[in-house]
N, C-alpha and C positions, 0 to 999 in steps of 0.2 A: 504494500500500500504506500503510495507517495505521500509526502508531507502535506500537500494540498488536499488530497482526498481524505487523509486522516483528519485534518482540521475540520473538513466539512462534516465528518462523521460524528463529531462531538457536539455538545450543546454550546454553541457560541453565545456570547453575551446577549441577554434579553431581559425583559422586564420581570420575568419570573425568577431570575437569579439576582440581578441588581434591583431589588424591589424598592419602590418609593424613592428612586434615585432622583427624580425630577425636582424634588424640593430638598435635596441633601445640603448639609452644611458641615463644617468642621471635618474635612476629609483628612485621612492619614493613610499611609501605605507602609507595609513591612515587606521588603523585597529580598528574598533569598535566592540562592543559586538555582533552585528547582521550583519553588513555590512562592507566590506573592499573595499578600493578604491586604485587602482594602477595607478600611473602616470609615463609616460616615453616620451622621445622625440625621434623621428626617422627622418631619411632623406628620403624624398618622391621623387620618380621619376615621372615627368610629362612632357608634351610637351608644347613648347611655340612657337608662331609664330614669324618669323623673316622677316623683310623687309629690303632689301639692294638696295640702289641706284645703277643704272647700272654702274656708274662710280666707285663703290666700290666693285663690284664683283671680285672674285679672278682672273679671266682671263682677266678682263678689257674689254671684248668684249661688244659692245652695246646690242646685243641680240634683241629680238623682243618686249620686254616690257620696259617701262620706269623705272620700278624697278622689282627686283626679289623677290619672296616670297618662304619661306620654313618653315618647322617646325624643331625645334632643341630640344635636351634634356634639361630639366631644373630640378634642385634639390632644394627643399625647406625643411625647418624644420617644423615638425608638432608635436604638443603636443597631446598625447592621454591620456584619463582618462577613466578607466573601473571600474564599480561598480559591486560587486557580493557579495553573502552571505558568511559571514566569515567561515561558516562550510565547504565551498568548497575551503578554502585557500590552503590546501595541494595539491589538484589536480591542482590548478592554478599555484602553485610554480613549480610543476613537469613539467607543460607545458612550463613555462618560461625557466626553466633550459634546457629543450630539444631544444628549439628554439635558445637560446643565447649561451649555452655551455661555452666555454672558454672566450668568449668576456665579460661575466659577470665579470671576474676577472680583466679586464681592467678598469671597472668602480670602482672597489675596495670597494666603500662605497655606501650603500643604506640608504637614509634618511627615518626614520619611525616616525610616530606620532599616536596619538589616544590612547584610553584606552587599546588596545591590544598590544601596542608596547612592553611592558615588557613581556606579556604572550607568544607572538610568536617570541620573539627575537632569541631564540636558534634555532627554526624551520627555520626561515629565513636564519640564518647564516649557518646552516648545509645543507640546500637544495641548496642555491645559492652560497655558498662559498665566501661570502663577509663580510666586516665589517659593523655592524649595528650602525648607528648614530641616537640616539633618539632626536627628535625635540620637543620643547615646544608646546603643543597642542593649547593653546590660541593664541600664536604668529602666528602659522600656519593658524588658522581660520581667523585672521585679514588680513594676507597677501593674503590669497585666496580670501577673500571678496573684498578687494581693487582691486585685479586683475580683477575679474569678472565684477565689476561695471564699470571699465574703458575700458574694451575691448569688452564686449559682448552687442550688442544692444538688448533691451528688456529683459535684465537679471532680473530686478526688476519689480514686478507687485503688483497691488492691487487686492484683491479678493472680488468680489461683488456677493454674492450667488444668489440674486434675479434679477440681471440685465440680459439683453439678452446676453451680453458677460460677463461671470463671471470673466475673467481675463482682467485687464486694465494695459497694459505694459507701462513702464515709460521711455523708450528710453535709451540713453547712454550719459554720461557726464564725462568730466575730472575733474569737480569740485564736488567732492563727500563728502568732509569733512565739518563740523563734522557730525557724526551719532552715533546712539546707536545700537549695535548688541546684540540681545537677543538670546543666544544659549541655546536651551531647549533640554538637553540630559536626563540623569538620574535625575540630578538636573538642576538648572537654573543659568546661569551667565549673568550679564548685563555688557557690555564692552563699554566704551565711547572711540570712535576713533576720534582723532583730526588731524592726519596726517599719512603718511606712517609708521613712526616710533614712534609715540606718541599715546599711548592708556593706559587705566587703567580699571581694574574691579571695578565698582562703587557700585555693589550690586548683590544680587542673592537670591535664595530661595531653600530650599531642597525639595520643593513640585514641582516636574516636571514630566518628562516622566517615571522615575522609580516609582514614586508614583502612577501614572495612571496604569501602568502595574502591580505593586505589589498589590494594593488594588483591581484592577480589577480581578486578579487571585484569590484573596480570596473571592470575592463577586459573581463571575460568574464561569462558566465552561470553559471560554476561555483559551486556552493554549499559544497563541502567541499574540504579540502586534497587528498584523494585524487582527486577529480574534476579538480582543477587539474593534478595530476601526470599524470593520464590524457590530458588535453588536450595538455600539453607533449610527451608521448611521441609524439603523432600529428603535431605541428607541424613547420614548416620555418622556422627563425629567419631564413634568408636573405631571406625575403619582407618582413621587418620591419627587420632590422639592416642597417646600412651597412657593407660590407666594404671592405678596403683596395683591392681591384680596382675597386670602384664609384667610387672617387675617382681612382685613378691608372691605371685600365685594366689593371692587372696587379699584380705584386709591387712592393714598394718595397725593392729588393734592397740598396741602399746602407746602409740601417739595419736590415736583417735581417727585414723583414716580408713574409710570403707574401701572395698575393692573397686567400686565404680567411680571413685574420685579421679579427675584428670591429674596425672602426675606431670605430663609434658604435652603441651599443645603441639600438634604436628610431629610428635615424637616418633611415630611409626614411619613417617616419611624419611627420616634421617637414616633408618636402618633397612629400608626396603630397596632391593635392586630395581633399576629401571629396565624397561624392555630394550631400549637402545637410546643412543644419544639423540637420534632424530625423531623419536616417537614420544608420545605422552606416557606418563607413569600409569600404572594400573589403577590409581586412585580415581574415584568418580568426582566430577566437579561438584556435585551436590554435597558430598561428604566434606570436601575441602571448604566449601562455603559455610557449612554448618560449624566446622571446627573453628574457622576464622571468627564467625559471629560469637561463638561461645568464649573464645579467647579474649576478645575485646570486652564483651559484656562482663565477664568475670573480673577482669582487671578494673574496669570502671566501678563495679560493685564494691570491690575490696577497698579501693581508694576512697570511695564515698563513705563507706562504713568507718574507716579509720579517721577521716576528717570529722565525721559526726561525733564519734567517740571522743576525739581530742577536744572538741568544742562544746561537749555536753548537749548535743542536739538529738532529739528522738523522732523527728519527722524529716524524712528525705523525699522530696518530689523530683521526679525525673521528667525531662522534656527535651525538645530539640528534634532536629530532622532525623536523627538516628532511630528515635522511638517510633513515631508515626502510627502508634496504635498497633504495631505488629506483635501478634501473640508470642512468637518465639523469642523476640527481643525482650519483651516484658517478663517472660518466664525466666530467662537466663539471669536478668538483672535481679529479679525477685529472689531467685534461688541463691545468688551470690550474697545478697544482703542478709538473707535468713541464715545462711551458712556461717558467715563471718561474725555475725552478731549473736549467734546461738539462739536465734528466735526473739531477741530483745527488740529489734527494730525491723520494720517491714517497709519495703519499697512502695511508694505511692506514685500514681500516675494521674494525669489530668485528661478529662474528656476533650477539652478544647485547647490542649497545650500548643497547637499550631497557631493560635491567635494571640499568644502572650505579647509579642512585639507590637502587633497592630493595635491591640487594646491600649498598651502603654503609650504608644505614640499619639493615639487619639486623645487620651486623657491629658497628656501634656499640652496638646493644642487647645483643649476645651477648658482649661483651668479657669479662664476668665468667666465662664458660664457656671462655674462651681459644679460641674458635672459629677465630680467625685463625691459631693455631699449628698447625692440622692441614693435611693435604693433602687435596684434594678431587678427585674424578674425575667426569666427566660420565656420567650414566646415559643411554645412547643409546636405551634402551627407553622413556624417559619424557619426552624433550625434543622440542620442535617444531624443524623445520628452517627454513632461509631460504626465503622464498616465491619463486615463479617468476613472471616477467613475460612468458613466452612467449605470443604472441598467441592461440594455440589451446588454451592450458592452462586447465583449470577454475579454478585458483587465481587467474587473472587477474580473474575475476568480482568486481567491487568489493564487493558485499554479502558474498560468501563470504570475501573477504580481510579486510575491515575488521571483520567481526563475529566471527570465529573466535577463541576463546581460545587463547593461546599459552603454552607451558610450557617451563621449564628445570629440570632436576633434577640435583643433584650428590650423590654418595655420599662419606661420610667414609672415608678410607683409614686403615689401622692405624698407619702411620708415615710420616714425611716422605720424599719422593722427591727425589732429586738426580741431576744428570747423571753419567754414567759418567766417572771420571777418566782413563780410558785413551783417550778420544776425542782425535784430533789437534786438532780445532777444534770445541768444543762449540757455538759460535754458528752455524756453517754446517752442522752435521750435520742431515740429515733421514733418518729411518729407512727410508722406503719406496722400493723400487726403481722402481716404475712408478706414476705418478699417473694413475689411470684417467680423470679428467676431461680429461686431455690426450691420451689414446690411445683413440680411438673403437673400434678393433677389439678391444683388450684389455678395454675396458669391456663391450662387448656379450658377449664370451665369458664373462667372470667372473660377470656378473650372471645369465646363463643357467645357468652351472655351479652357482651357489649355489641357483638356483631349482629345478634338477633334484635337488639333494642334500637339500632340506628334508624330504622324506618319510623319508629314511633317518635323519635326525636325530630326527624325530618318533618313529619306531619304536624307536630306541635309548632315547629318553627314557621311553617307555611300558614298555619291557622292564626298565629300571633300577628302576622302581617298580611292578612288576606286581601287588604285593600291596595297592596302594592303589586304592580304587574310583574315585576321580576322576582318576586318572593320564591316562586316555585323553582326557577332556574338557580337561584342562589342556594336554596335548600338541597337541590340535587348535587351541586358542587361540594357542599358540606359533606354530604353522604359519601361521595366519591373519594374525597381526601381522607376522611376518617377511616373508611374501610381499607383504603390503601395503607394507612398507618397501622391498623390492626393486623393486616396481612404481613407487613414488614416485621412487626413485633413477634409474630408466630415464628418467623425465620431467625430473627436476631433479637431475643428478648432484652438484652442489655444495651441496646443501641442508644437509648435516651436516658440512661441512668437507671435508678431503681425502677423496677416494674411492679406497680402496686395497683390496687383498686383506685386509690387516690390519683395516681398519675393518669390512669385511663379516663377517669371522670374529668380531670383538669384538661386533658388533651381535647376531649370533646368540647368543652367550654371554649377553649382557645380557637378551635376551628369555627364554632358558631360565631364568635366575635369577628373572625376574619371575614366572614360573609354577612356581616351586619345584622346578626341575630343576637342582640345583647342580652335580652331577657324574655325568652319565649313564653314564660309562664306569668308574665306581668298581669295580664287581664284576669287570668284564672286565680291568681293570688288575691287580687282585688275583690273578686266575687266571694271567695271563701272567707276572707277577713270580714266582709260586711255581714255575711250570714251568721258567723260565729259571734260577732259583737251583739247581734240581736238576741242571742241566747245567754249571754254572759250574766246579766243581772239575776235571772231566775236560778242559774246554776250556783251562783255565790250564795243565794238565800238557802238553797238546799244544803250546801256545805255548812253554813252557820248553824243549822238546826242539829247538827251531829255533835256527839261528845268528842273529846280531844282525840282519843285513840282511833275512833271510827273515822274522824275527819282526816287524820294523818294518812290512813290507808287510802281513803278516797282521793286525797291530793296526789299521792303516788300513782294510783291507778289513772287519775286524770292526765298526768304527764304522759304516762304510757299510752293511753287511748289516743291522745292527741298526736303522739308520734307515729301512730299507724298511718296517718294521712300523708303519704309520701309518693309523689308522682315519679320518683326515681326508682321505685320498686315495682317490677313488672307484674308480679302476682297481685299486689294491692291495686294497681292501676286497673287491672281487669275487673276487680270487684267493684271499684268506685264507678266505672263506666257502665256496668251492666246490672247493678243492684241499687236499691234504695239504702244507702249506707251513710249513717250519721254517727254522732259521738256515742250514742248509746250502743249502737251496733258494734262500734269499734271496741268499746269496753267489754262487750260480751265475747269478742274474739280473743281477748287476752288469755294466756295460759293461766290456769288455776294455780293458786299457791299450794305447795312451795314452788317458787319460780326456778327457772334453770340456774340463775345466779340470784340468790335471795338473801340479802343482808338487811331487809326491811326492819326486822325486830331490833337489830343493833342501832339502826337509824332512829327508830322510835324511842329507844332508851336515851339516845344522845339529845334529841330535841326536847326531852323533858328536863334537861339540865341547863347549864349556863348558855345563853344565846351566843351565836357567833358574832364577831365584830362586823365582818363584811363578807358577802358571798359574791363570787364572780360566776355568772351563769352563761355558758356558751350555748346559745339557742339554735334551734334547727329550722323547722318548717313554718310557713305562714298558716293562716287559718286556724283550725282547731288546735293545732300543736301549740302555737304561741298564745292564743287567746283563752282557750278553755283548759289548756294544760299548764303552761308556764305561769301565766299571770295569777291564777289562784294560789299556786305554790309560792310565788313571790310575795303575794299579799300576806300569807301566813308567816313567812320569815320576817317581813316588815313589822307585823303586829307584835312580834317578840323582841323587837329592838335591833334586828340585824339590818345593816345597810346592804343594798343589792346593786350590783353592776350588771346590767344586761349587755352581753357582748354579741353583736350581730355582724354578719358578713358586710364588707364594704362594697363588694361587687356581686352581681347575680350568679346564682348556681341552682339549677333546677327550680323547685318551688320554695327554696329557703327564704326566710324573711331577711331582708337586708336593712342596713342602718337607716336609710332615708324613709323606708316604709315604717319601721318600728318607731321612729321619732314622731311620726304622725299618729300611728295607732295608739301609742301610750297616752296621748292627749284625750282620745275618745274613751279609753278605758278609765282614765281619771274622771271623766264626766259621769261614769257609771258607778264608781266606787270611791268612797270617802278616804279609805286608807291609802289607796294608790295616789289619789289627788294630794293628800297631805304630805306623803313621802316624797312625791315628785317636786312639790313646791319647796320643800325643806332640804332638797338634795340628798335625801336618804335613798332615793331610787334614781339611778343614773343609767343613761343609754350611751354606749360607746361602740365604735366600730373596731373590728379585729384587724383590718388591713388585708383581709383575705377574700377570695372569691371562689371557694371550693365547698362541696358538700362534706368534705373531710376537714380535719383540723391539724395543722402543723404548728405546734407551739414553739418551734425554733424561731418563727418569724411572725410576730404580732405587732400591731400598731404601737409606736413608741409612747403615745399619749395614754393608751390603755395600760401599758407597763407602769408609767408614772403614777396613774391613779391607783392601781393595785397596791403599789408600795405605799402611797400616801395614806390609804385607808386601812392599811395593815390587814389585808385580805387573808382570812383563815379558813375559807371554804371555797372549793372550786366544784362546780357542777357542770358536767359535760353530758349533753343530751343528743340522742340520735344514733342511728346505726353507723353513719359515716364518721361521726366525730368520736364515738365511744367504743365502736367495735372494729371497723376497718382501720381506724387510727386510735391511739391512746388506750387501747384495751390493757396494755401492760405498763402504761406510763406511771411513774412514781412521783409523788408530790411531797413537798415539805409541809403541807397543810392537810386538813381533812378533804376528802374527795368523794363525790357521788358520781357514778357513771350509770346513766339510765338509758335504756333503749329497748325497743321491740324488734326482734329479728324477723324481717319481712322477706327473707330469701330462704326457701326450703333447703337448698343445697348447703348453705352456710349453717342453718340451724341444725341440720343433721350432723354436720361436721363437728359442731360444738356439743353434740349430745342431746339436742332437743328437736323440736318440730316447728313448723310454721307458727308464727306469733308467740314463740317462746319469749320470756322476759328476762332482761338483765337489770338488776337493781343492786349495784355493788357500792357498798359504803366502806371506804378505806380511811383508817385513822391517820393522823399526822405521822410522818416518817422522818421527822427532823432528827430524831435520836439516832437514826441509822445513817445519817449523812456521812459520806466519805468511806462507807464500808461496803458499798455495792460493788 
């Protein structure tokens, strides 16, 4: 295939790759010898749901609803990072010039880093007509690494070649320092990073990626770096390397060496006769390539361990062109670190390590806009995943893999997100109950479950915008993209970080937003909220006629009955659509006591004692859930002198109540009940947003103002409600205060797995575990 025909066979620059480029600003480029990475920020148009109290509508008329709902335009900042082969840089620059034109001159300066910054400086300046400002490569790498570790969940991972899940993701933390960054390019640099602005190169070696490529080119017929890696994957180093058992006939136990340890890289080649001077040795090129890869990886691993040990560092991140997500490379480095540290330190890799320099260069150019001061979240609908090296997978095709443009997109969030202060151990907390990459049966079930449910989501999306002529077309595009993602995840479950029920739900939400379906359940939530408000006064009177013990059980059952109304649960949806199903019917559906998880008696004893200072309640659904379930429960807590913080999603997800809805609803509840009204006016009852937009709950990243309020009010009770928040996530979460986890299990497969049946109940009361802090 000629170069020209090869170029035509790939996806050349287009709007699907360089998305939203026409309004880009603050461009930056990281140019390497083989790959280039472009970074830019653009303004994104989306839709947002708006809830207005009837007293706040423009014309002041009461109308037929207690509040009005609509969707309005919203604009957010999005960071785009696009990776492509350097040899196509000229065509990519032409495309950028075509799309941006004169607006490029408004940017005036493009920040450039990487080994190609000097080589392509004049090309960039002439093509784009801007001033080129070169940024220090090492500084950009560090800034990019810090940014990813703090902003992207599941950015860092361990590689475990022989485990069921080869990738073990490490979550996200704001406490990332100190660490060692080992950047393996042509050579190797080891950088000790102590803070955002404090780092130093503490060592390195000239034996790196360039050595592997250079010697590999001399010893094999491989032409490219990828071809050499492919050879290494197929080879057997034992045909070339001399092992301990080759010298001693077995292990050298007295000094702790097993027989399979490499005693001498290429050792067998030195003692093996050649066929002739003019012919090749009998060694296979694949075996030679593998031996070379192991030799370099083992040496880099040992040097990295020794430097980490010398400087007291226990986190080592590996990146650079040499890694490139290649399984064998990651395995050999992981093995070396584990071997030399005797298991004390593990090698860590980064999902987006190829973007470190571009991110750093972009941030340096955007400092005037204080870009670093915001929190960013990955746009799952616009980012590429890790590649797969499965032998039968099409991604393994080298032309396909090396020539495909890769993308990373990050959305700016409204406010900073911080860990929940009520967690017992913020560093060890992981939100998800089941990691689907490690559980084949659960993965198969849930991927198929979401595949079956996509048509229902599509129909609801169309219904929510039935008056718009393009709604059906956009909904079909949503379905196509989401089904494509689910199919990819069946083949490569680790491609986008941890694979969980939470990530599958969030990916669906991201795709809906991409196609302008911000809140498909907006009108449905409005209707259910209005219906339930009409029933609230009578229900509160019924509760008030009960004695204390009876009322406490009724309140608990009320929260559970309300939680049944979940449009994200397929079995429940079928019931609600085809039966006359109200709050009483939901109560009757509940499992009889003793419940599957039943700590109600312990909770009853507790509420007879000293009242809590403050309860933070993470609420779930609109309608019966929040109005007939949560508000009566809250009212009882308030009557005993406990302050309450109602924590609601900032952004829509299924039929979950969101902050702007709850802020209006609570006023109408206050009109119905004196206790709610008094507590609201005296700031004993507060409504806060969580900073999230998921049916699940990740307590690593909640709104900073909610964190401040929890601390200020000395919160000593956390209540987590709903299947997504309390079962799919936080089922095993440990807190430094008392905790209630309440949910109805509305999925038969999951209920059976937990030892119950459909509509089984979880009512878990956990006492404060502060006494155990630091011992887990």
